[in-house]
C-alpha positions as CSV (number, residue, x, y, z in Angstrom):
1,X,43.4,24.8,6.3
2,X,45.5,27.9,5.7
3,X,49.1,26.7,5.1
4,X,50.8,29.9,4.2
5,X,49.9,33.6,4.3
6,X,52.1,36.4,3.0
7,X,51.0,40.0,3.1
8,X,53.2,42.7,1.6
9,X,52.7,46.5,1.4
10,X,52.8,48.1,-2.0
11,X,55.2,50.8,-0.8
12,X,58.3,49.4,1.0
13,X,59.0,52.5,3.1
14,X,56.9,54.3,5.7
15,X,56.4,58.1,5.8
16,X,59.2,59.8,7.8
17,X,59.4,63.3,9.3
18,X,59.5,65.7,6.4
19,X,57.4,63.4,4.2
20,X,54.1,64.6,5.7
21,X,52.8,68.2,5.6
22,X,53.3,70.4,8.7
23,X,50.3,71.4,10.8
24,X,48.0,74.0,9.3
25,X,44.9,76.0,10.3
26,X,41.5,74.5,9.7
27,X,39.9,76.4,6.9
28,X,36.9,78.6,7.7
29,X,37.3,78.3,11.5
30,X,37.6,81.3,13.8
31,X,39.9,81.2,16.9
32,X,38.3,80.6,20.2
33,X,37.9,83.2,23.0
34,X,41.6,82.5,24.1
35,X,42.8,83.2,20.5
36,X,43.6,79.5,19.9
37,X,42.8,78.3,16.4
38,X,42.0,74.8,15.4
39,X,44.9,73.1,13.6
40,X,45.0,70.1,11.2
41,X,47.9,68.3,12.8
42,X,47.1,64.6,12.1
43,X,48.2,62.8,9.0
44,X,46.8,59.5,7.8
45,X,49.7,57.1,7.8
46,X,47.8,53.8,7.7
47,X,44.6,52.6,6.1
48,X,45.1,54.0,2.6
49,X,47.9,51.7,1.5
50,X,47.5,48.8,-0.9
51,X,48.6,45.4,0.0
52,X,49.3,42.2,-1.9
53,X,48.3,38.9,-0.3
54,X,49.4,35.4,-1.2
55,X,47.6,32.5,0.4
56,X,48.2,28.7,0.1
57,X,45.2,26.7,1.2
58,X,44.9,23.0,1.7
59,X,41.4,21.7,1.1
60,X,40.7,18.4,2.7
61,X,37.6,16.2,2.2
62,X,37.1,13.5,4.6
63,X,35.5,10.3,3.3
64,X,32.7,8.9,5.5
65,X,32.0,12.3,7.0
66,X,28.3,13.1,7.4
67,X,26.9,15.4,4.7
68,X,26.7,19.0,5.7
69,X,23.3,20.3,6.7
70,X,22.1,16.9,7.8
71,X,21.7,15.4,11.2
72,X,24.9,14.7,12.9
């Protein structure tokens, strides 16, 4: 059984406005017929961070329990 689980981010603060780059034109892309150019306007905020995990597990073995893999 899992008794305790603690997950902690490596970095304690999240990106704020100004910490991420502003939108910019997609390289090697031509504007469409209306003159609108594709922009890179999304920034990866989650998924690249490192986390630390601490688990406390209780392992219990029941006496008189049938052996695993056997009949019932």
